[in-house]
C-alpha positions in Angstrom: -16.6 -114.7 -69.1 -18.3 -112.6 -71.7 -18.2 -115.5 -74.2 -19.8 -117.8 -71.6 -22.5 -115.2 -70.8 -23.3 -114.8 -74.5 -23.6 -118.6 -75.0 -26.0 -118.8 -72.1 -28.0 -115.8 -73.3 -28.1 -117.4 -76.8 -29.8 -120.5 -75.5 -32.4 -118.3 -73.7 -33.1 -116.4 -77.0 -33.5 -119.7 -78.9 -35.8 -121.1 -76.2 -38.0 -118.0 -76.2 -38.2 -118.1 -80.0 -39.1 -121.7 -79.9 -41.8 -121.0 -77.4 -43.4 -118.5 -79.7 -43.1 -120.9 -82.6 -44.9 -123.6 -80.7 -47.5 -121.5 -78.9 -48.1 -118.7 -81.4 -50.2 -115.9 -79.8 -50.5 -118.1 -76.7 -46.9 -117.1 -75.8 -48.1 -113.5 -75.5 -50.7 -114.7 -73.0 -47.8 -116.2 -70.9 -46.3 -112.7 -70.9 -49.6 -111.3 -69.5 -51.4 -110.2 -72.6 -55.1 -110.0 -72.1 -56.4 -111.3 -75.5 -59.9 -112.1 -76.4 -60.7 -115.6 -77.8 -61.0 -114.2 -81.3 -57.4 -112.9 -81.2 -56.1 -116.2 -79.9 -57.6 -118.0 -82.9 -56.7 -115.3 -85.5 -54.7 -116.9 -88.2 -52.8 -113.7 -89.1 -51.8 -113.0 -85.5 -50.6 -116.6 -85.0 -48.7 -116.6 -88.2 -47.0 -113.3 -87.3 -46.2 -114.4 -83.8 -44.7 -117.7 -84.9 -42.7 -115.8 -87.6 -41.3 -113.3 -85.1 -40.5 -116.1 -82.7 -38.3 -117.8 -85.3 -36.8 -114.4 -86.3 -36.1 -113.7 -82.6 -34.1 -117.0 -82.5 -31.7 -115.3 -84.8 -30.5 -113.2 -81.9 -29.5 -116.4 -80.2 -27.8 -117.8 -83.2 -25.8 -114.6 -83.7 -24.9 -114.3 -80.0 -23.6 -117.8 -80.0 -21.6 -117.2 -83.2 -20.1 -114.0 -81.8 -19.2 -115.8 -78.6 -17.0 -118.3 -80.5 -14.6 -115.5 -81.6 -15.2 -112.1 -80.0 -12.5 -110.2 -81.8 -13.6 -111.5 -85.2 -17.3 -110.9 -84.6 -17.1 -107.8 -82.5 -18.8 -105.6 -85.1 -21.5 -108.1 -85.6 -22.1 -108.3 -81.9 -22.2 -104.6 -81.6 -24.9 -104.5 -84.3 -26.9 -107.2 -82.6 -26.7 -105.3 -79.3 -27.8 -102.0 -80.8 -30.7 -103.6 -82.8 -31.9 -105.3 -79.5 -31.6 -101.9 -77.8 -33.7 -100.3 -80.6 -36.3 -103.1 -80.1 -36.5 -102.0 -76.4 -37.1 -98.4 -77.6 -39.9 -99.7 -79.8 -41.6 -100.9 -76.6 -41.3 -97.3 -75.2 -43.2 -96.1 -78.3 -45.8 -98.7 -77.6 -46.1 -97.5 -74.0 -46.5 -93.9 -75.3 -49.2 -94.9 -77.7 -51.0 -97.7 -76.0 -50.2 -97.6 -72.3 -48.2 -99.6 -69.8 -47.9 -103.4 -70.5 -48.0 -106.2 -67.9 -45.1 -106.4 -65.4 -43.3 -109.2 -67.1 -43.1 -107.1 -70.3 -41.8 -104.2 -68.3 -39.1 -106.4 -67.0 -38.2 -107.4 -70.5 -38.1 -103.7 -71.4 -35.6 -103.0 -68.6 -33.3 -105.8 -69.8 -33.6 -104.6 -73.4 -32.6 -101.1 -72.5 -30.0 -101.9 -69.9 -28.2 -105.0 -71.2 -27.0 -103.8 -74.6 -25.0 -100.8 -73.4 -23.6 -102.9 -70.5 -22.6 -105.7 -72.9 -21.1 -103.1 -75.3 -18.9 -101.8 -72.5 -18.0 -105.4 -71.4 -17.1 -106.2 -75.0 -14.8 -103.2 -75.3 -13.0 -104.1 -72.1 -12.7 -107.7 -73.1 -11.2 -106.7 -76.5 -8.7 -104.3 -74.9 -7.7 -107.0 -72.3 -7.4 -109.7 -75.0 
């Protein structure tokens, strides 16, 4: 079941990355960002957003790879989970320095902080059972 969950999650990560690739900063608007017109047309922000979207897709690629052989890729999966957790912590830093983001971003934060530890426990149990 964990492998199936990871494969489904992988497709979500790749889809989100592709959304940022296609929409650039416009993808942030979908998340509730209130950006002025100048920001929406800023070449540097669009470039960064599209780059990070493709980089975000790497989570999906790695989750899918790990799902193909959990015992073999357990260490890689644990690293991916902890980096994703750290990314959630980065949002907490942003909240402390810039305030509370829109509700959809808060929902993402909850998943980024809750899912990695839960998946780590699930992986440990699956490896012991396997």
